[in-house]
C-alpha positions as a Markdown table, in Angstrom:
| # | Residue | x | y | z |
|---|---|---|---|---|
| 1 | Met | 0.0 | 0.0 | 0.0 |
| 2 | Leu | 2.8 | 2.4 | 0.8 |
| 3 | Ala | 4.9 | 1.4 | -2.2 |
| 4 | Glu | 1.9 | 1.9 | -4.6 |
| 5 | Gly | 1.0 | 5.2 | -3.0 |
| 6 | Trp | -2.3 | 4.1 | -1.5 |
| 7 | Ala | -1.4 | 5.1 | 2.0 |
| 8 | Thr | 0.9 | 7.1 | 4.2 |
| 9 | Arg | 2.3 | 6.3 | 7.6 |
| 10 | Pro | 1.4 | 9.2 | 9.9 |
| 11 | Glu | 3.1 | 7.5 | 12.8 |
| 12 | Pro | 4.8 | 4.2 | 13.5 |
| 13 | Gly | 2.4 | 1.3 | 13.4 |
| 14 | Arg | -0.4 | 3.3 | 11.7 |
| 15 | Leu | -1.4 | 3.6 | 8.0 |
| 16 | Thr | -3.8 | 6.1 | 6.6 |
| 17 | Leu | -5.3 | 5.9 | 3.1 |
| 18 | Asp | -4.6 | 8.9 | 0.9 |
| 19 | Pro | -7.2 | 10.2 | -1.6 |
| 20 | Asp | -5.9 | 7.8 | -4.3 |
| 21 | Gly | -6.0 | 4.9 | -1.9 |
| 22 | Arg | -9.6 | 5.7 | -0.9 |
| 23 | Gln | -10.6 | 5.8 | -4.6 |
| 24 | Arg | -8.9 | 2.4 | -5.2 |
| 25 | Leu | -10.5 | 0.9 | -2.1 |
| 26 | Ser | -13.9 | 2.1 | -3.3 |
| 27 | Arg | -13.4 | 0.4 | -6.7 |
| 28 | Val | -12.2 | -2.8 | -5.1 |
| 29 | Thr | -15.2 | -2.8 | -2.8 |
| 30 | Glu | -17.5 | -2.4 | -5.7 |
| 31 | Arg | -15.9 | -5.3 | -7.5 |
| 32 | Val | -16.0 | -7.6 | -4.5 |
| 33 | Asp | -19.6 | -6.7 | -3.9 |
| 34 | Ala | -20.5 | -7.5 | -7.5 |
| 35 | Phe | -18.6 | -10.8 | -7.3 |
| 36 | Arg | -20.2 | -11.8 | -4.0 |
| 37 | Glu | -23.7 | -11.0 | -5.4 |
| 38 | Leu | -23.0 | -13.0 | -8.6 |
| 39 | Ser | -21.5 | -16.0 | -6.8 |
| 40 | Thr | -24.2 | -16.3 | -4.2 |
| 41 | Thr | -27.2 | -15.9 | -6.6 |
| 42 | Gly | -29.8 | -18.6 | -5.6 |
| 43 | Ile | -28.0 | -19.5 | -2.4 |
| 44 | Ser | -29.9 | -19.0 | 0.8 |
| 45 | Pro | -28.1 | -17.4 | 3.8 |
| 46 | Asp | -28.3 | -20.8 | 5.6 |
| 47 | Glu | -26.7 | -22.6 | 2.6 |
| 48 | Tyr | -24.0 | -19.9 | 2.5 |
| 49 | Arg | -23.3 | -20.3 | 6.2 |
| 50 | Thr | -23.1 | -24.1 | 5.8 |
| 51 | Ala | -20.7 | -23.9 | 2.9 |
| 52 | Val | -18.4 | -21.5 | 4.8 |
| 53 | His | -18.5 | -23.7 | 7.9 |
| 54 | Val | -17.6 | -26.8 | 5.9 |
| 55 | Leu | -14.8 | -24.9 | 4.1 |
| 56 | Glu | -13.4 | -23.7 | 7.4 |
| 57 | Arg | -13.4 | -27.2 | 8.8 |
| 58 | Met | -11.6 | -28.5 | 5.6 |
| 59 | Thr | -9.0 | -25.7 | 6.0 |
| 60 | His | -8.5 | -26.6 | 9.7 |
| 61 | Asn | -8.1 | -30.3 | 8.8 |
| 62 | Ile | -5.4 | -29.4 | 6.2 |
| 63 | Glu | -3.6 | -26.9 | 8.4 |
| 64 | Thr | -3.4 | -29.3 | 11.4 |
| 65 | Ala | -2.3 | -32.3 | 9.3 |
| 66 | Thr | 1.3 | -33.3 | 9.4 |
| 67 | Ser | 3.2 | -34.1 | 6.2 |
| 68 | Thr | 3.2 | -37.8 | 7.1 |
| 69 | Asp | -0.6 | -37.6 | 7.3 |
| 70 | Leu | -0.7 | -36.5 | 3.7 |
| 71 | Thr | 1.5 | -39.2 | 2.3 |
| 72 | Pro | -0.2 | -42.4 | 1.0 |
């Protein structure tokens, strides 16, 4: 963000979006919202929550597996 000029560092440990960064964030937000709307068309909130929960469990399973667990 700093290298691309989206933000400044007003003090150590803190970033602030500059005007260009705010514009870019706004465009990214619009694209994410459009993608989310398109990808969830016809999916109920309950189905979405179930899918997210299952994917989180799958991720947890993979992250906690050791390399020997993954070899045949």
